[in-house]
C-alpha distance (Angstrom), angle and dihedral (degrees) to the residues before:
residue distance angle dihedral
M1 . . .
I2 3.80 . .
L3 3.81 113.6 .
A4 3.80 126.7 -167.5
V5 3.80 103.9 -155.5
F6 3.80 121.5 -168.5
S7 3.78 140.2 157.3
D8 3.80 148.8 -178.5
V9 3.79 101.7 34.1
H10 3.82 93.0 164.0
G11 3.78 96.8 -171.6
N12 3.81 94.0 -58.1
V13 3.78 98.2 138.8
H14 3.81 92.7 168.4
S15 3.79 91.6 63.7
L16 3.80 93.7 38.8
E17 3.80 92.5 55.3
R18 3.79 90.9 53.8
A19 3.81 93.2 44.2
L20 3.80 93.5 51.8
K21 3.79 92.3 50.1
L22 3.79 89.8 53.1
M23 3.81 92.7 45.2
E24 3.80 90.9 52.2
A25 3.80 90.4 64.2
Y26 3.81 89.3 64.5
R27 3.82 90.8 56.5
P28 3.80 93.7 -135.8
D29 3.77 120.3 -155.7
M30 3.80 89.1 -149.0
Y31 3.79 138.8 15.5
V32 3.80 114.1 -143.1
F33 3.81 114.3 -161.9
L34 3.81 112.9 -168.7
G35 3.77 96.8 -160.7
D36 3.80 145.5 -106.4
M37 3.75 105.2 111.0
A38 3.82 88.0 149.8
G39 3.79 126.7 69.9
Y40 3.83 138.6 49.0
Y41 3.83 105.0 28.1
Y42 3.78 134.3 46.8
F43 3.79 117.6 -117.6
Q44 3.81 106.3 77.3
N45 3.81 92.9 132.8
E46 3.79 91.0 56.4
C47 3.80 91.0 44.8
A48 3.80 91.1 53.0
T49 3.80 90.3 53.2
L50 3.80 91.6 51.8
L51 3.79 93.4 46.6
N52 3.79 93.1 47.0
G53 3.79 87.7 56.4
L54 3.80 92.8 62.5
D55 3.79 122.1 100.6
G56 3.78 114.3 -136.1
L57 3.81 98.3 16.4
V58 3.80 122.2 159.9
S59 3.80 119.7 -178.2
V60 3.78 134.5 -166.7
K61 3.77 123.4 -158.6
G62 3.80 119.6 -103.9
N63 3.79 127.6 -149.2
H64 3.81 92.1 -104.5
D65 3.79 91.4 49.4
D66 3.80 88.4 50.1
N67 3.82 92.9 47.7
F68 3.77 91.9 51.1
L69 3.79 94.8 48.6
K70 3.80 93.5 45.9
N71 3.80 90.7 53.0
I72 3.78 101.0 35.1
D73 3.81 90.3 115.1
K74 3.83 91.4 47.1
P75 3.82 107.7 70.1
D76 3.81 91.5 169.8
V77 3.80 90.1 58.9
L78 3.80 91.6 48.2
K79 3.80 90.3 49.2
A80 3.80 90.3 50.9
Y81 3.80 89.3 58.3
G82 3.80 86.2 66.9
A83 3.79 92.8 82.6
R84 3.80 89.2 64.7
Y85 3.79 106.8 23.6
G86 3.79 105.2 25.1
M87 3.79 129.2 -118.7
S88 3.79 97.3 -48.2
Y89 3.80 97.4 103.0
S90 3.80 94.3 50.8
L91 3.80 93.5 44.2
L92 3.79 91.1 49.8
F93 3.80 90.4 49.6
D94 3.80 90.5 52.0
N95 3.80 96.9 44.9
I96 3.80 110.1 23.3
S97 3.80 115.1 143.5
G98 3.77 123.3 -137.8
E99 3.79 88.6 -115.6
C100 3.79 92.2 55.1
L101 3.79 94.0 45.7
D102 3.80 91.1 50.5
F103 3.79 90.2 48.6
L104 3.81 92.0 53.5
K105 3.80 92.9 45.8
N106 3.79 92.5 50.2
M107 3.82 96.1 52.7
R108 3.80 112.1 115.9
E109 3.79 129.1 -127.0
S110 3.81 88.7 -127.1
V111 3.79 141.9 -16.5
I112 3.80 116.9 -134.5
T113 3.81 123.3 -177.1
D114 3.79 136.4 153.1
D115 3.82 89.1 -96.0
F116 3.80 102.3 43.2
E117 3.78 148.0 -3.4
A118 3.80 118.2 -139.2
F119 3.80 129.6 -161.5
H120 3.78 134.5 157.6
G121 3.79 98.6 -130.0
S122 3.79 107.3 3.2
P123 3.81 140.0 -59.9
R124 3.80 85.7 -85.6
G125 3.79 96.3 57.7
I126 3.78 148.7 -27.2
D127 3.83 92.4 -109.6
E128 3.82 99.8 48.2
Y129 3.80 116.1 116.4
V130 3.80 113.4 -144.6
Y131 3.81 113.2 -158.3
K132 3.80 132.1 165.8
E133 3.81 91.6 -84.5
T134 3.83 96.9 44.9
D135 3.80 118.1 114.1
I136 3.80 104.6 -111.2
D137 3.78 99.1 -174.9
F138 3.79 89.1 139.4
H139 3.78 125.9 154.1
V140 3.80 100.0 -110.5
S141 3.79 122.2 162.1
A142 3.81 98.5 -177.8
P143 3.83 125.1 75.3
Y144 3.83 92.3 -117.0
L145 3.79 132.9 49.0
F146 3.81 116.9 -167.9
T147 3.82 120.6 -161.2
G148 3.80 134.1 167.6
H149 3.81 131.7 174.2
T150 3.83 99.2 97.9
H151 3.83 96.0 74.4
H152 3.84 86.9 -138.3
P153 3.84 124.0 108.5
L154 3.80 113.1 -120.8
V155 3.79 140.5 172.1
R156 3.79 122.7 -170.0
T157 3.79 129.4 166.0
S158 3.78 115.6 -159.9
Y159 3.80 142.7 123.2
G160 3.80 90.8 28.5
F161 3.81 98.8 -57.5
T162 3.79 139.5 79.1
L163 3.79 116.9 -121.7
I164 3.80 114.9 -151.9
N165 3.79 125.9 -174.6
P166 3.81 108.4 -172.5
G167 3.80 93.8 -156.7
S168 3.79 120.1 -130.6
V169 3.77 133.4 -46.9
G170 3.79 96.1 -169.0
Q171 3.80 106.2 32.9
P172 3.82 115.5 11.9
R173 3.78 110.7 -171.3
D174 3.79 99.8 -166.3
H175 3.82 98.2 51.6
N176 3.80 142.1 6.2
K177 3.81 90.7 -112.2
G178 3.79 125.1 87.1
S179 3.78 120.1 -114.3
F180 3.79 141.4 -153.2
A181 3.82 136.8 156.0
V182 3.78 134.3 -124.5
V183 3.79 117.3 -156.0
D184 3.81 127.1 -169.2
T185 3.79 103.1 -161.7
A186 3.82 94.8 -173.0
A187 3.81 95.1 50.8
K188 3.83 91.3 36.1
K189 3.79 91.2 -129.7
H190 3.79 130.8 134.7
E191 3.78 136.6 -175.0
H192 3.78 134.6 -168.5
V193 3.80 112.4 -143.5
R194 3.81 120.3 -154.8
Y195 3.76 118.6 -167.6
E196 3.78 142.7 174.0
Y197 3.78 123.9 -127.3
D198 3.79 136.8 176.8
R199 3.80 105.6 -81.9
A200 3.82 95.0 171.9
P201 3.84 96.1 93.6
L202 3.79 90.0 50.8
F203 3.81 93.1 50.0
A204 3.80 88.7 48.6
M205 3.79 91.5 52.4
I206 3.81 92.6 49.1
E207 3.81 89.7 50.9
K208 3.81 93.2 45.7
L209 3.80 91.1 53.2
N210 3.81 92.5 40.6
D211 3.78 85.5 -132.7
H212 3.79 131.4 170.5
K213 3.83 111.2 -45.8
Y214 3.81 91.1 -137.2
L215 3.80 90.5 67.6
A216 3.80 91.0 67.7
E217 3.80 97.0 34.6
V218 3.80 94.8 57.0
L219 3.81 91.2 54.0
M220 3.81 90.4 58.6
R221 3.80 98.3 52.8
E222 3.77 118.7 134.0
E223 3.80 120.3 -131.0
K224 3.78 116.4 -70.7
N225 3.78 137.0 161.7
V226 3.81 124.6 -120.2
């Protein structure tokens, strides 16, 4: 089975469009989205439309998706998130489509199959960050464990399974290029794919909204290891 594994889109439709075109070339049997469509950037409605157009998509809920849904009837709380995350929450509240809302509500807490187990943070919780030094003595029955949340690509083999974090499509924090993973479960092979995309429209939108400076700065980071 060929799996296209991706995470942390965060409303960045410009990167998602490019990622999906590249994934298509691998002819995946399944797309595995590890969550966080909400938060940071501004095009969640468009992202939902793209994701709904995929055959064989499974999606797990991210911490930002969870935060948004838990506070969807509390616009003041969503607005307060702006100091840390920018205007994305409030704009999504004001403009969310029915398609996007349904997509967020239908995301799973986890996906567990014979071939892989998928979570946003870790099997221990949606908010846990798993880095190269994190104890990964998780109870995992499948040969692969997929996690997102950190926005950093990672591969670790331990305790009888291979952990793969595909990095981030929408806001990579180790590089200015987007990232996803392709996993061939039958051949037991995996690949991280880094790609460039046109960031200019996103920078223009951040400037137009006079939004949080961090949102532009993180997209310009040079390569670093974490």
